[in-house]
N, C-alpha and C positions, 0 to 999 in steps of 0.2 A: 310306376305311379307318378303322378304329377307333382309339381311344386306346391307347397301348402300355404304360400302367402299370396294374397291378391293385392294388386295395386289399386283396384277399384273395389270398394265395398258395396257397390250397387251398379246396375246397368243404366247408363245414361241415355235417355231418349227424349227427343222433343216431339210432342204429339199434339194433335188438334183436340179441342174440347168437343167438337161436333163429331157425330158418327161418320165414318168414312163412306162416301157415296161413289158409285161408279162414275167414271169420267164420261162426259158427253162429247162425243167426237163430232167434228164438223160444225160446232156451234160457235157463234160470235161471242168473244169474251165480253162480259158486262162492263159497262163504263165504270171507271173508278170514281167513287163518290166519297165525300167526307161527311160523316154523320156525328152528331153530338151524342155521347153516351147518355142513356136514360138516367135521370137522377134517382137516387134511392127513394122508395116510397115510405110512408109511415109504417111502423112495425105492424100495427093492427090491420092495415090494408093487405099485408102480405101473409102474415100468420093470423089467419082469421079464426073466428070461433069454431069453424068446422075442422080445424087442424087436429090431427092425431099426433101427439107429442110424446117423445121418449127422451129422457135425460141421461147423459153419460159423458164420455170424452167430448163428443159434440152433441148438442141437443139436436135431435132429428125431428123435423116436422114433416108430416105428409098432408098436403092440401090437395084434395082431389087426386090427380094423377102426377102431381109434382112432389119432389123431395127437396127439402131445404136443410142445409147444415147451419146451425147457429154456433159460431166459433168464438169462444171466450178470448178476450185479449191475452189472457195468461197462457193460451196455447199457441198464439202466434209466435213464429220463429223457433218453436220447439220441434226437435227432430222426431219424426214418426216413421216407423217401419211399416211399409206396405207389403204384405205377404199375400200373394194370389195363389189359390189352389183350385184344382179341378174338384168339383163336388160330384158330378156325374159325367161320364164320358160315353161316347158311342162304342159299340162292341167291336172286337176284332183287332184292336191296336194294342200297343204296349203302354198306353196312358190309362191310368185308373183314378177313380174318385178318391181324393185324399192326397194325391201327389202334388208337389209344388209346381207352379207354372210361371212364377215370377217373384222376385224380391227386390225392392228398392227402398231407399231412404228418401223421404220427402219432408217438406215443411210448408206451412202457409204463412204468407206475409202480406202486409198492406202495400198496395201499389198506388200509383198516381191515378187520378180521375175516377175515384170511387171503385177501384178494382182490388180484388184479393188475388194474389199470385200463388201458384203452386210451383215450387222449385224442386228439382231432383238433386239430392245432395250426393256429391262424389267426394268421398274422403280419400284424397290422394296425398296431400301434404298438410302439415299442421305446425303451428308455432304458438307459444304463449303470448297472450295479448299484451303483456307488459314489455315484450321485446320489440325493438325497432324493426327487426326483420319481419315481424307480424304483418306490417303493411305490404311488404313485397310478396309474402305468401298469399294474402287476400287478393292482391292485384293480379295474381297468376292463377287463381282458382275460383273463377266466377261460376256459380252453379246455374245451370240452364233453367229458364222459366218454361215449364212444361204445359201450363194452362193458366188462363186468366178468367176470373169469374167477376162479372159486374156485381157490385153490392146491391142486393135487393132491398135491404133495410138495415137500420141500426137499432139495437136495443140498448139505448143509452143507460138505462137503469141497471142493466146486467153487465154493462161493459162488454158487449159482444156484437158480432157482425153476422148478418144472414146472407147466405148465397144459395142460388139454385144449382143443385148438382145433378139434376135429372139427366140431361143430355150427356153430361160428362161420364156418368157410370153406365148409361145405355150404350155409349159409343165404344170405340176400340182404342182407348188411350193407354199407351204402353206402360205408364207408371202404375196403373191399377188393372191391367189386363194381362193377357198371355204374352210372354216374352217373344220377341220377334224371331229368335232362333228356333224356339219350339214351334211356332206357327210354320216356319219354313220346313222343319222336320216332318210335320204332319200334313204338309201341303194345304194349309189353310189360306184361303184367299181373302177377298174383301168381305167386310161385315155386311150382312143383310139386315139393314136397320128395321125393316118391317117385321122381321122375325126375331128380334132381340129386345129384351126388356128387363126391367128391375123386378125381381121377385119380392124382395123385402130388404129393409135396412134396420138393423138392431144396434143398440148402443149400450155400452157398459162403462164403468168408471175410468178405465184406462184404454179402452179399445172400442172401435166401431166396426161392425161386420156388414158387408154389402154382398148380397146374394143376387146374381144376375144369370140370365139365360142369353147366350150369344150364339147366333147362327152365322156360319161362314160359308162362302162358296168354296168348292173344292173339286178339283178334277184330277183323277188318277188314271193310270194305264190299265191295260187288260189284266195284267198279272197281279193277283192278290194273294197274300199269305198271312196267316194269323200272326199277330205280333209285329208286323212290319211297321215301317215308319209312316203310316198313314191310316186313315179310318176307312175300312172297306165299304161302309155305307155310302161314301161319296160316289162310289161307282154307279149306284142305282139312283141316288137322289141328287147328285151334283152339289150337295151341301152337307155340312156337319153341324149338328146342334150340341152345345155343351153347356153344362151348368158350372159356374165358377163362383168362388167366394173370395172376396178381398178383405183381409183384416188390416185395419189401420191401428197399429199398436204404438202407444206413446212410449218413447224411450225414456229411461230415467233422467231426471234433470241433472243429477250428478252421476256420471258413469262409474261403474264398479272399478275398484282398484285393480290394475292390470298385474298379471304375473308374467315375467319375462320368459320368452320362448327359449328353450335349450334343446339342441338336437340329440342330447343324451337321454331325454325322456320323451316318450311318444305321444305328444299332444298335437292336435291340429292347431294352426296358428293363423293370425291375421297380422297386418302391418300397415304402416303408412310412413311417409318420409317426415322426419321431425327436423325443424330448423330452429336455431337459437342464436343469439348474439355472440355467445361464448364459443361457438364451434369453430373448428378448422376444417371440418368436412360435414356434409349432411349425414344424419343418422337414419338408418332404416329401423324404425322402432317396431320390434317384433314381440308379440305377446300371444299367450296361449288362449284357446277357446275353452271355457268352462262355465258351469253354473255358479250363481252367487250363493254360496253357503257361508253364513255368518252366525255366530252364537247370538242368542237373544241377550240384550244388555244386562238383564238380571243374572245371566249365567256366565258372564265373562270371566269372573274370578275362578269359578269352577273349571272352566275350559283351560285357563292358564295353569291350573294345578294338575291338569292331565285327566280330569274326570270327563266321562262321556256326557255330552249335552245334546239336546235336540236343536236343530238349526232354526233360525227365525222363520225360514220358509223352506220346507222340504221339497224334494223333487218327486213329482207324482206323475205316473204314466197310467192312462186309462186304456182299457181293452175295448176295441171296436165291437159294438154289439152284433156286427155281422160275422164275428168269429164263431165257428162251431163251438158249442158249449164244452165238449169233452176236451178241447185243446186249451181252453182258457186257463185252467190251473197251472199248466206247464209253462205257458207264456208268462204268467204272473210270477211263477217261481224263478224263471230266468232273470226277471227284473229284480226281485227281492234278494237274489243271491249276491247282489252287489252291496248289501247292507254291511257285511263283514269288512269290505274294503274301506267303506267310509268310516268305520270305527277306528281304523288306523289313522284317519285324519282328525279324530276326536269327536265324531258325530254319531249319535244313535238315531235310528228312525229317519235317516237322511234321505232315503229313497224308498218308494213303495209303489206297488201296483194296485189298481182298483178296477172293479167292474164299472162300466159306463152306466150311470143312472138313467135307464131308458125312459122312465116316466117323468123325468125332469125336463119340462119344455123350455126352461130358461137356459139350458146348456146346448151348445152346438159342437159337433165334431170338428168343424172348421174354425172355431173360435181360437184366436191366437193365444189366449191365456192357457189353453189346455194342451198337454202333450198326450199323443194318442198312438197306440199301435194299431195301424190300419190294416185290415185284412182284405186282400185282393183275390177275387175269383179269376185266377189266371193260370195258364199252362206253363208260365215261366218258372223254372226251378231256381228261385233266388229269394233273398231278403236284403234289405239295406237299412242303414241307420244314419239319417242326416240330422242336422240341427239348424236352427235359425238363431243368429247371435247379433248382438250389438256391435257394429263395426268399429265403434270408438274404443271399446274395452275388451271385447271378446266374450262378454257375458252371454251365455246361452239363455234364450228367452223361451223357446219351446222346441219340440221335436215331434215329427210324425214318422214313426218307423213304418217302412213299407214291408208287408209280409205277404208273399205270394203263396197261394194255396199249394202249388206244385213243388214247393221246397221240400215237401215230404218225400217225393220221388228221389230227389237228390240225396237226402240223408239216408234213405233206405239203401240206395245203391252203394254209397260210400261204406256204410256199416256192413253190409253183406259181403262186399269184396274184401274189406280189411279185417273183419272180425268173425266171420262165420266159422273160421277154423277153430276159434277159441270160445265162441259163444253160440251154443245150439239154438238160442232164440232168434238168431239172425238167419236161420236156414229156411226161409220161406219168402214168398213174394209179397205177402201182406203181413206186416208185423203186428203183434199184439199191441193194444192201445197203450199199455204202460211203457213198452220199449219205444214206440214212436213218440210218446209224450216226452220221454227223457231226451230223445234226440232233438225234439223241438226246443226243449229247455236250454240245451247248450247253444243252439243257434240264437235263441232269444238273448242270452247273456252276451254273446259276441256282438250282436247288433246294438244292444243297449250300451255296450262299451263305447261304440262310435258316438252315440248321442251324448255321452258324458265327456266327449272331447278326445278320446283315445284313438290313435292311429294303429294300423297293423304293426305287429312286431314279428317279422318273419324270421328273425334270428333266434328267437327265444328257445325254440326246440333244440337248437344246437348246444344248449347248456346242460343237457341231460346225457350222461354217459349211456351208451347203447345197452350195456348189460344191466343197468338199473331199470330199464324198461321191462325186464323180466323178474324184477325183485318185488314181491308182493308188499313187503313192509315199506320199502322205499316209496313205492307208488302211492300207498295209502297216506303217507306223510306229505308227499310233494306233488303228486299227479305226474302225468307223463310229460307235461310241458309247463314252463313257468308262467305262461301267459295264454289266456283264452283269445287274445287278439292276434295270435299267430294263426296261420292256416295249417296247423297240425291237427288233423281230424281225429283219427282213432289209433289206438295202439296196435299197429300191425306187426310190431316186433315180437310181442308176447307169443309164446308157443303153447300148444295145448297142454303139454306136461307141466307148465308153470302154474296152472290153476289160478289165473288172475281173475278176480271178480269183475263183474260188468262195470261197476263204477270207476275202476282203474283203467278201463279201456277208453273211457270218455275224456274229452277235454274239460277243464273246469277253471274257474277264476283262481289264478295262482299267485305266487309270491311277487312276481313283477307287477301284476295288475294292482295288487293291494298297495305296493310301494308307489306306483305311479299316481294312484288316487291320493295317497298321503302327501306326495310331493306337490301335486297340483291343487289340492283342496285344503291343505292345512292353513288355517287362518292365522295371520300374523299382525294385522292391523297396520302394517307398513304401507304408506301412501306413495312413497317415491320409488319408481321402478328400479333405479340403480341400486338402492339399498336392498330391495327385494331380490335383485339378481345376485348380489354378493351372498346373501343368506341361502338362497336355493342352490347356488353353486356348491356351497359347503355341504349341503345335504347330499348332493349327488356324489361328491368326492368321497365322503365318509361312508355312504351306503354301498357304493360299488367296491370299495376296498374291503368292506366287511362281507359282502355277498356278491360275487361276480355273476350269479344267476339273474341279477337285476338288470343285466345288459340290455339296452335297446338298440336294435339294428335297423329299424325302419323297413322299407320295402325293397332294399337291395338294388336300387336303380343306378347308383353312382359308379360302383366298381363290381367286378366279377368276384364277389365274396361267396365262397361255397357254403358258408355257414348260414347265409341268408337266402332261403328258398321256401317255396310254398309246398304244402302237402308232404313234408319230410319230417323225420324224427331222428333224434340222437346226434351225438357228436362225431359220428363216423358213418357217412352215407353208404359205404361199401358193406360194412357189417349189418347195418339196418336193412339194406336191400337184400342181403343174403337171407336174413330171417323172413323178410317180406315175401320173397319168391318161394320159400318153403311153404308158407301159408297159402300163397296163390295156387300152388300145385294141389294142395288139399281142397281148396275151394273149387277149382276147376273140375276135379274128380267128382265133387258132390253136386255140381250144377244140374246135371240131367235129372236127379231126383228132387233137389230143392226147388227147382223152378216149375215143377208140375202143377198145373191147374186144369180142371176139367174143361175140355174143349179147346185148350190152347194149341195153336198151330206152330209150336216151337218158337213163338215170338219171344216168350220170356227167356228161353235158353239163348236165343240170338242176342237179345238185349244184354243179358248179364255176361255172356262171353266177351262182348265188346268192352264192357266195363272192366273185366279182368285184364284184357289186353291193354287197355288204357293205363291201368295201374302198373303193369309191367314196364311199359315205356316210360312212365313217370319215374320209376326207380332208376332206370338207365339215365334219364336226364339229370337226376340228382347227382349221380356219380360223375358224369361228364363234366359238370360244373367245377369239380375239384381240380381239374387239370388247367393249369395257367391261372389259378385263383389267387386273389390278393385279399388279405384280411384287412378290413377297415374298422378300427375301433376308435370312435371319436373321444377325444380327451381334452381337458383343459390343462393349463401349464402346471397345475398343482398335482397332476397325476403322472405316475411313472410310466415309462415305456413309449414305444413308437406308435404312431397312428396307423401306419401302413407297413405290413410285412407280407412276404410271399407265403402262400400255402406250403406247408412242409413237403419236402421232396418225397419222403416216404409215403405220404398220403396220395400224392399224384401217381407214383408208381403203382400203388395198391389199386388206384382207380383204373389204370390201364389193364392191370391183371384181371380185375373184375370184368371189364368190358370184353376182353379176349375170351373169358370163360363163359359169360352169360349172354353175349350177343354174337360174337363171331364163331364160337363153338355152338352150333345150331341148337336153339332151345326147343328140342323136339317135343317137350311136354305141352307146348302150345298147340301142337297138331294132334289133339286128342281125337282118336278115331271114333269114339263114342259120341262126339259132337259134330265132327267135320261135315258129314253128309246129312245132317238134320237142320242145319241153319244156312241162311243165304249169305252170311258174311264169309268171305274167303279167308280161311284161317291163315293161309300162307302170306296174305297181305301184311299181317302184323310183323312177320319175320322180315320180309323184304323192306318194308318201310323203316323198321328199326335199324337194319343194316345200313341202308343208304343214308338215312338221316344222321345216324351216329358217325358214320365215316365222314360225311360232309362237315359235321361240327368239329371233328378232330383235324381233318386235313384240308378242308375246303376254304374258299375265300368268298366273302360277300362284300362287294365294294372294297372299302379300305379295311375291313375287319377280317381277321383270321386268327385262329388259335396259335398257329406257328409264329406269327408276328408278335402275338402277345408273349409267348415264351421268349422270343428274341428280345423284346422290350424289357422283360423282367431280368434277363441276364445283365442288361446295362443299368437298370434302375437299382437292383440290389446286388452289386458286384461282390459284396462280402458274404452273401448268403450261399448256401449249398443249393443252387438252383437246379431245377429239372430242365434240361436243355432240349432244343428242337431235335437234335440228333438222337438223344436218348429216348425221347418219346417215340420218334418214328421207328427206331430199332426195336423197342419193346413191343410196339404194335405189330411190326413185321414178324417178329419172332413167334407171336401167337397166331397170326393170320396165315403165315406160311410154314407152319410147323411140319407139314408133310415133306418139305424139302429135305429134312433130316430124318424124319421117322419112316419115310418111303411108303407111307400108307396111301391108299387110294383117296383121291380128293372128291368128296361128295358134292352134290348139286349146290347146296347152300354155301359150302366152303368155296367152291369155284366162284360163286356170285360175290362173296366177300373179297376175294383176291382181285377180281376184275374191278370192283368198286374202289379198292385201295389204289390200284394203278391209275384208274381214271381220274381220281381226285389229284394225285400227284402230278400227272401229266398236265392237267389243266392249270395247276399251280405254277408250272414253270413259265407261263406267259409273263413277260415283263411289263407289257402294256395291256391293261384290262379295260375294255369299253364299258362306259356307264351311261346312264341317261337314255337308254333305249336304242333300237336300231336307227342308224343314220344320224345319231346325235353328233358324231364327230368328236366326242369327248372321251378321254381315256385317262386312267391313272397309271403313272409310271412307277413300277416297283423295282427298277434297276438298282436303286440305292439300298435295298434290303438284302440281308444275308439269307433270308428264307428261300427264295428261288434257287440260290446257289446250293444250299443244303439239300434241297429236294432233288436237284440234278445229281448230286453226288450219291444220294441215297438210291435213286433209281438205277444208276450205273452199277452200284454194288449189288442190288437186287437182281439185275440181269445176269451178272456173273454167277450168282448163287443158283438161279434158275437153270442156266446153261449147264452148270456142274451137276445138277441133280437129274437132268434129263436122261442120261444113259442108264440110270439105276431105277427109273420109274417103270414098273411092270404094267400097270393098268393103262390100256390104250387111250381111253377117254381122258384120263388124267394127264397122260403124256401130250396128247394133242392140245389140251388146255394150256400146258406150260409152254409149248412151242408158240402158241398164239400170244401168250403174255410177253414172251421174249421179243416177238416181232413188234408188238405194240410199243414196248419200251424203246426198241431200236429206232422205230420211226419217230418217236417223240424226241429222242436225243439228237437225231440227225436233222430235225426240222429247223429251218432258219426263219426266225420271226421277221 
């Protein structure tokens, strides 16, 4: 995952007020002339009696084909969030109506010579205006002037200024149009001004909405695939027409009080550099992203006494009217399920889902005042939960959740593969509406969690003991994972004889989620960030001491922490995978019957077999990550214990034993004869891919990265620990892979393949200089200072002796020839001179 702090809270671009026109080649440049700007006209001569006027943030006048903004003096120099979204898009791409296309912060200010300037605000550094250093900060952070508007008229009685915005919004100006990177992604070229226009402009008390149609030239190659990074219509038309909506949303005059970011609680964050006269170093002021939830003034005393109160402004999500009616109740339930979490923060009715009032013409789905779950008619199996927030404080202002229709295929496949062994309702290609609805509900809750500011917590599932995943009473009380923000899908550990009910197979909003909402949304009234930080730190220290299941691990990008993985369950990957494979065997045996549909040409069987194979390889990946793992547990100085510790040696040895048993002892169950010759997917490919990939992860080297060197590093980093060494790992692996050397059994095809792959990886590892940067780059990495190649050479020498000793006693000819070949390969490698 990426870093969650941005140094720019908006994208800075300088753009022309006029629509972009194609360049005229070969023409003589016009002579430079000096013109005197036209003086403003009397108000009544500009805003005539024929004007159609709407009052709001800006008073919007339409006079014939021109649009005018009348800007009150009170709005000048106020920061405004400009959010541009697609309203309608051309078919066949991955862009859909309702998705965000740009977001910037702007302001209007008076300029010289009767001009109004539009500046793009880049919040990079900040200082209190009472500090001397404030002058230095302002001198180094000049916001660009993105557009200049001649004043058309002054309304002196209303203390406002009138400007003509017609050409600005008809044109392709980055601050209120599609972001340049998105245009590049979709191969959008120059704006075709003759096919671009303003549909309408509406205005409300705190926002103004501009709906436009824009046509761009676009040229793409011959190859077109659905969902690619372009619009296929460009192939036949040479142009793409889009409807977009830009919301100009007035930011609060007084920003919301910030809550300090803390890596021990999983909130998205924002930041800027803070300077002050009293500093000895600049501070990166980091704060979380959250909605503004505050008690109503008349309820403040009740709130302080611990009574539940309604917030002054609740969080409301509307359901897109394009959503199929039968799925709306489940999507709404997924939103409303967060009510309990907000009660932990002292609020009742803090969050709610509503149907979109389809007959209310005063409301628009693109209006920045409304948060909407948008439904996309798309084959993409996904959903996502973004938010739009005030870059000064982290206050979430609105969110448009993206819901792709085909997410149902994704959850169907997950649930069938992981739970069909324990839930008979999962044993068909089309689920009953109630089951599919409940699956939709869980995804809805997860995505809403993101829009509330919550990040993924991929370590949460590791806080559940594996055996508790089979305990009906424990699951009823706690759920299978402490956070719905984990990627822990369904309870694949539960066995048929456990009789676990369906609701305990599903993820749900858990203890961690409720605590995170409590930590992020509990209102304190504290206005100083440092005071808030001290209080919220104490909350974390006390809460984690009382309940370690509240641990937040993030996305696991910093270290190889085996507790922090996606799609896994429980505190022991090996035990969980053993149970998971037992269930996969049951599912695989049932697939020929469960996938039957009239007229199907075994496409269903092929599709679901691939999903079963994927799940198997996922279990293997979970186990491999335990080897060479480092536990990272972020702590403040008030908390006991170390931040970094090695994964226990016993778990690492258990992982190698599991791999020897479930990968290198051929998983024959995957080669189901009742499936093999009915599907086009080559069943043996799963076995070979898993063998080669797993062997490379254990013994291979990619650039400067290798597991052997990780184990070497851990021996030096944690000298007091009982470390799992390079030599021990290679020996344990060899003992399993080459067990025939002592058992004298014939070596089967897949076992021979595993042994060859073992030697191949080690032979390649002995290279002391490894080229990087592609053929002919002349760049290589020198590993001569590492002990790993030395250990590998010693290990291969020992293996050759063991192979040579076993040769006279190997009765099977093919096995004997195989061992002779391996001995020869090792001999060549050991004698080779680099």
